[in-house]
C-alpha positions in Angstrom: 24.0 -5.5 -2.4 25.2 -6.8 -5.8 26.9 -4.2 -8.1 24.2 -4.7 -10.8 21.5 -4.0 -8.3 23.2 -0.8 -7.2 23.4 0.4 -10.8 19.8 -0.3 -11.2 19.1 2.2 -8.4 21.6 4.9 -9.3 23.8 5.3 -12.4 27.3 6.7 -12.2 27.7 10.3 -13.4 29.1 10.8 -16.9 31.6 13.6 -16.8 30.0 16.6 -18.6 33.2 17.7 -20.2 33.4 14.6 -22.3 29.9 14.9 -23.7 29.6 16.2 -27.2 26.4 17.6 -28.8 25.4 14.8 -31.2 25.0 15.7 -34.8 23.2 12.4 -35.6 21.0 10.0 -33.8 19.7 6.5 -34.4 16.5 7.6 -36.0 16.1 6.3 -39.6 13.7 4.8 -42.0 13.4 1.1 -42.7 13.5 -0.3 -46.2 9.7 0.1 -46.6 9.8 3.8 -45.5 8.5 3.1 -42.0 10.1 5.5 -39.4 12.5 3.7 -37.1 13.6 4.7 -33.6 16.3 3.3 -31.3 15.6 2.8 -27.6 18.6 2.1 -25.4 18.2 0.7 -21.8 19.7 -1.5 -19.3 18.3 -4.5 -17.5 18.1 -8.3 -17.1 16.0 -10.8 -19.0 12.8 -9.9 -17.1 13.1 -6.3 -18.1 14.0 -7.0 -21.6 11.1 -9.4 -22.1 8.7 -6.8 -20.6 9.9 -4.1 -22.9 9.7 -6.2 -26.0 6.1 -6.9 -25.3 5.3 -3.2 -24.6 7.2 -1.9 -27.6 5.5 -4.4 -29.9 2.1 -2.9 -28.9 3.5 0.7 -29.4 4.8 -0.2 -32.9 1.4 -1.6 -34.0 -0.4 1.5 -32.7 1.9 4.1 -34.1 3.3 2.7 -37.4 6.8 3.0 -36.1 9.6 0.5 -35.8 11.7 0.5 -32.6 15.1 -1.0 -32.5 16.0 -2.1 -28.9 19.5 -1.8 -27.6 19.9 -3.4 -24.2 23.0 -3.7 -22.1 23.8 -4.9 -18.6 23.7 -2.4 -15.8 27.5 -2.4 -15.5 28.0 -1.6 -19.2 25.3 0.9 -19.8 27.1 4.1 -19.0 30.2 3.3 -21.0 28.2 2.3 -24.0 25.9 5.2 -23.9 28.8 7.6 -23.5 30.5 5.9 -26.5 27.3 6.5 -28.5 27.2 10.1 -27.5 30.8 10.9 -28.3 30.4 8.9 -31.6 27.4 11.1 -32.6 25.1 8.1 -32.6 22.8 9.0 -29.9 19.8 6.7 -29.4 16.5 8.5 -30.0 15.2 7.4 -26.6 17.3 6.2 -23.7 17.6 5.8 -19.9 19.0 8.6 -18.0 19.9 9.0 -14.2 19.1 12.2 -12.3 22.8 12.8 -11.6 23.3 13.1 -15.4 20.5 15.6 -16.1 22.5 18.8 -15.7 25.4 17.6 -17.8 23.2 16.4 -20.6 21.2 19.6 -20.7 24.1 21.9 -20.6 25.8 20.0 -23.4 22.6 19.9 -25.5 22.3 16.1 -25.5 18.7 15.8 -24.4 15.5 17.5 -25.5 13.3 19.8 -23.4 10.0 17.9 -23.7 8.0 20.3 -21.5 5.8 21.5 -24.3 5.1 18.0 -25.6 4.2 16.7 -22.1 2.0 19.7 -21.1 0.1 19.6 -24.4 -0.3 15.8 -24.4 -3.8 14.4 -24.3 -2.6 11.1 -22.9 -0.6 12.3 -19.9 -2.0 13.5 -16.6 1.0 14.9 -14.6 -1.1 14.9 -11.4 -1.4 11.1 -11.7 2.4 10.5 -11.9 4.5 10.5 -8.8 5.8 14.0 -8.4 9.2 12.7 -7.3 9.6 10.9 -10.6 8.8 13.9 -12.7 10.6 16.5 -10.6 13.8 14.5 -10.7 14.1 15.4 -14.4 13.3 19.0 -14.1 16.1 21.6 -14.5 15.9 25.4 -14.7 19.5 26.0 -15.6 20.4 26.6 -12.0 18.7 24.1 -9.7 17.6 20.6 -10.5 14.1 19.6 -9.4 12.4 22.7 -10.8 11.8 24.1 -14.3 11.6 22.4 -17.6 11.1 18.7 -18.0 13.9 16.8 -19.7 12.7 13.2 -19.1 9.8 11.2 -17.9 10.3 8.6 -15.1 11.0 5.1 -16.2 10.2 4.3 -12.6 10.5 5.3 -9.0 12.5 3.0 -6.8 11.6 3.2 -3.1 14.5 1.6 -1.2 12.5 -0.2 1.5 13.4 -2.4 4.5 12.6 -6.1 4.5 12.7 -8.9 7.0 12.8 -12.6 7.0 9.4 -13.6 8.3 10.3 -17.3 8.5 13.4 -16.6 10.7 11.2 -14.6 13.1 8.7 -17.3 13.5 11.4 -20.0 14.0 13.0 -17.9 16.7 9.6 -17.1 18.4 10.1 -13.4 18.1 7.0 -11.2 17.6 6.7 -10.0 14.0 7.6 -6.3 13.4 4.7 -3.9 13.4 4.3 -2.5 9.9 2.9 0.7 11.3 5.3 1.4 14.2 9.0 1.4 13.4 11.7 0.0 15.8 13.9 2.5 17.5 17.5 2.0 16.8 18.0 0.3 20.3 15.0 -1.9 19.6 16.4 -2.9 16.2 19.7 -3.9 17.7 18.1 -5.9 20.5 16.0 -7.9 17.9 19.0 -8.3 15.6 20.9 -9.8 18.5 18.1 -12.3 19.1 18.3 -13.3 15.4 22.1 -13.8 15.4 22.7 -17.5 16.2 24.8 -20.6 16.0 22.0 -23.0 15.0 24.1 -26.2 14.8 26.2 -25.8 17.9 29.5 -25.9 16.1 30.7 -22.6 17.5 30.3 -20.6 14.3 27.3 -18.4 13.6 24.9 -19.6 11.0 22.6 -16.6 10.8 22.8 -12.8 11.6 20.4 -10.1 12.4 21.3 -8.0 9.4 24.1 -7.3 6.8 24.0 -3.7 5.5 26.3 -2.1 3.0 27.5 1.3 4.1 27.3 2.9 0.7 23.7 2.2 0.2 22.3 1.6 3.6 23.8 4.4 5.8 21.5 7.2 4.5 18.3 6.1 6.2 20.0 6.1 9.6 21.8 9.4 9.1 18.7 11.2 8.0 16.5 9.7 10.7 19.1 10.8 13.3 18.9 14.4 12.0 22.1 14.5 9.9 22.7 15.0 6.2 25.4 15.1 3.6 24.7 18.6 2.2 22.7 21.7 3.0 19.5 22.7 1.3 21.0 25.0 -1.3 23.7 22.4 -2.1 26.7 24.6 -1.4 28.0 23.1 1.9 28.9 19.5 2.9 27.5 18.8 6.4 28.9 15.4 7.3 30.9 16.8 10.2 28.0 17.3 12.5 27.4 15.4 15.8 24.2 13.8 14.5 26.0 12.4 11.4 29.0 11.1 13.3 26.7 9.4 15.9 24.7 7.7 13.1 27.8 6.5 11.3 29.3 5.2 14.6 26.1 3.3 15.3 26.2 1.8 11.8 29.8 0.6 12.3 29.1 -0.7 15.8 26.5 -3.2 14.3 29.5 -5.3 13.3 32.3 -4.2 15.7 30.3 -3.9 19.0 26.9 -5.6 18.6 28.1 -8.5 16.4 24.8 -8.7 14.5 26.3 -8.6 11.0 28.7 -11.1 9.3 32.4 -10.3 10.1 34.8 -9.2 7.3 36.0 -12.7 6.9 32.5 -14.1 6.8 31.6 -11.4 4.2 34.4 -12.4 2.0 33.3 -16.0 2.0 29.8 -15.1 1.1 28.4 -11.5 0.8 25.4 -10.5 2.7 23.1 -10.3 -0.3 23.8 -14.0 -1.0 23.3 -14.8 2.7 20.0 -13.0 2.6 19.0 -15.0 -0.4 19.9 -18.2 1.5 17.8 -17.2 4.5 20.7 -16.4 6.8 20.0 -12.6 7.3 17.1 -11.3 9.4 16.8 -7.7 8.0 17.8 -6.5 4.5 16.9 -3.7 2.1 14.4 -4.4 -0.7 13.8 -2.4 -3.8 11.0 -3.0 -6.4 13.6 -4.3 -8.8 14.2 -7.2 -6.4 10.7 -8.5 -6.3 10.8 -10.9 -9.3 14.0 -12.4 -7.8 12.7 -12.6 -4.3 9.6 -14.6 -5.5 11.9 -17.6 -5.7 13.2 -17.4 -2.1 12.6 -20.4 0.2 11.4 -18.2 3.0 8.6 -15.7 3.6 9.5 -12.0 3.7 7.8 -8.7 3.9 8.4 -4.9 4.3 8.6 -2.7 7.4 9.5 1.0 8.0 13.1 1.8 8.6 14.2 2.0 12.3 14.1 5.5 13.6 16.8 7.6 15.1 16.5 10.8 17.2 13.9 12.4 14.9 11.5 9.6 15.5 10.7 9.5 11.8 11.7 6.8 9.3 13.9 7.9 6.4 15.3 6.3 3.2 16.0 7.1 -0.4 14.0 6.7 -3.5 15.8 6.0 -6.7 14.6 6.6 -10.2 15.6 6.3 -13.8 14.2 8.5 -16.5 13.5 8.1 -20.2 15.0 10.9 -22.2 14.8 11.9 -25.8 17.8 12.9 -27.9 18.1 16.5 -28.9 19.2 15.3 -32.4 16.4 12.8 -33.0 14.9 13.0 -36.6 11.5 12.1 -35.3 10.8 14.2 -32.2 7.1 13.6 -32.0 7.4 9.9 -32.3 10.4 9.7 -29.9 8.5 11.7 -27.2 5.5 9.6 -27.8 7.5 6.5 -27.1 8.9 8.0 -23.9 5.4 8.9 -22.8 4.1 5.4 -23.7 6.8 3.6 -21.7 6.4 5.9 -18.7 2.6 6.4 -18.5 0.6 4.0 -20.7 -1.5 1.7 -18.5 -0.9 -1.4 -20.6 2.9 -0.8 -20.8 3.0 -0.2 -17.1 1.1 -3.4 -16.4 3.6 -5.3 -18.4 6.5 -3.9 -16.4 4.8 -4.3 -13.0 3.8 -7.9 -13.8 7.5 -8.6 -14.5 8.2 -7.7 -10.9 10.7 -5.0 -11.7 9.0 -1.8 -10.6 6.0 -0.3 -8.9 3.4 1.5 -11.1 4.3 5.1 -12.2 0.6 6.0 -12.1 -0.8 6.8 -8.7 -4.3 5.3 -9.3 -2.8 2.1 -10.8 -0.4 1.8 -7.8 -3.4 1.9 -5.4 -5.0 -1.0 -7.2 -1.6 -2.9 -7.2 -1.2 -2.4 -3.5 -4.4 -4.3 -2.9 -3.4 -7.3 -4.9 -3.0 -10.0 -2.3 -1.8 -12.6 -4.8 1.6 -11.1 -5.2 4.5 -10.2 -2.9 5.2 -8.4 -0.8 2.1 -8.4 1.4 2.9 -4.8 2.7 3.3 -3.2 -0.7 1.9 0.0 0.9 5.4 0.6 2.4 6.8 1.2 -1.1 4.1 3.8 -1.7 4.7 5.4 1.7 8.3 5.9 0.8 7.5 7.5 -2.5 4.7 9.7 -1.1 6.1 10.5 2.4 9.6 9.7 3.6 11.8 8.9 0.7 14.5 11.3 -0.5 16.8 11.6 -3.4 20.3 10.2 -2.8 22.6 13.2 -1.9 24.3 13.5 -5.2 21.3 13.2 -7.4 20.8 16.9 -7.7 24.3 18.2 -8.0 26.3 18.7 -11.1 28.4 15.6 -10.5 28.8 13.1 -7.6 32.6 13.2 -7.0 32.0 15.0 -3.7 29.7 12.3 -2.5 31.8 9.5 -3.7 34.7 10.9 -1.8 32.9 10.1 1.5 33.1 6.4 0.9 36.6 6.3 -0.5 38.5 5.9 2.8 35.6 4.8 5.1 36.8 1.2 5.6 38.8 1.9 8.8 35.6 3.1 10.4 33.8 0.0 9.4 36.6 -2.1 10.7 36.6 -0.3 14.1 40.1 1.2 13.6 38.9 4.8 13.4 36.1 6.7 15.1 33.3 8.1 13.0 33.8 11.5 14.6 37.5 11.7 13.5 36.6 10.4 10.0 33.9 13.0 9.3 36.2 15.8 10.3 38.8 14.5 7.8 36.3 13.9 5.0 34.4 17.2 5.1 37.1 19.5 3.6 37.9 17.0 0.9 34.3 16.6 0.0 33.8 20.4 0.1 36.5 20.9 -2.4 34.9 18.5 -4.8 31.5 20.1 -4.2 32.9 23.6 -4.8 34.4 22.4 -8.1 31.2 20.8 -9.2 29.2 24.0 -8.5 31.8 26.0 -10.4 31.5 23.6 -13.4 27.8 23.9 -13.3 27.8 27.7 -13.3 30.4 27.8 -16.1 28.4 25.2 -18.2 25.2 27.2 -17.7 26.9 30.4 -18.8 28.4 28.9 -21.9 25.3 27.0 -22.9 
């Protein structure tokens, strides 16, 4: 998966110790006295155009001017951090779940609970609970307590397949209601891995999954996890986890259904999927506008299931937060509300093919639209409603413990180290980082 797409799913954590409580924000008055807000976000041209249209309608309805600051996904965190440390915090801006605790404890973002609960335009019961709860924090645990942002979106990380490739190979199409077992998935992937022109080199592969963003579904469905429920113990050194990681590595080294390291260096698996050379590949809502241009038919299916017999995956999200130092709190919160929950604004973003609707009733209507891709949009909603989870580091004070897992994983992926040996080595290193994060969280909450 391309780096920009990864950042669209999950922002890197900004180190809390570098955050300064901002004394000023971007809120100002224009020359004619009209209130002016700044809104900072990241995205491509599709997202920028959608927001420009939505914000123009907001300005007209609220007698407010909104200055848009847009960056690439790769630059966003650096530029936002610079704005915070320079005491020029945007009035309204994107926030990732992994940044919530640091921002709250350092006074950067506003508690908007009272605004939201008293709003006549918001029905919290009609917004995906996962989206709202990702930005709750009670000072101890994230996911409960006061609301510090509204969801920009929820991003169910679904599983796609190349329908055209299946039909060309004469393989029955996957059942959208009955997931493959891991063994069934490997068997089909082997059927899809082919040398089509007879030159002795493979031209297509069953799959091509990135370990950092695609391992989670298989670990969870196999009964493993990265961390315990109260977020105090790293749990990667269990048999279930090791078996799932070994299965994942074996897709390349034993089963041969993914491009080799050399083939991946020539052309990465995202590019190969786009060219129609990969059978199974993950799909997020942010991909839909790009995938409309593909030269093959594709659709969504549930993730293959491990020992639990239940599909699993992660759901990403970005939030829209309000600066604690904004000069125009009411207007800033109203803008966040509008972008998150207004039907017309949501329609603009959904039509741009960059997200699913935040509103449940609107999402049900969207699912039934047969004129747009994918056909099985219901899979996105099932992930949000049922089997999607936060990424492991989303609700901890920082993600260093989680990042450590992937730092030295390449020998496993190359078949030079067993998964069982690796997780035993990784667990104590990860635990040290997690202990440190929890200590920092406790100290920041005490000093708040």
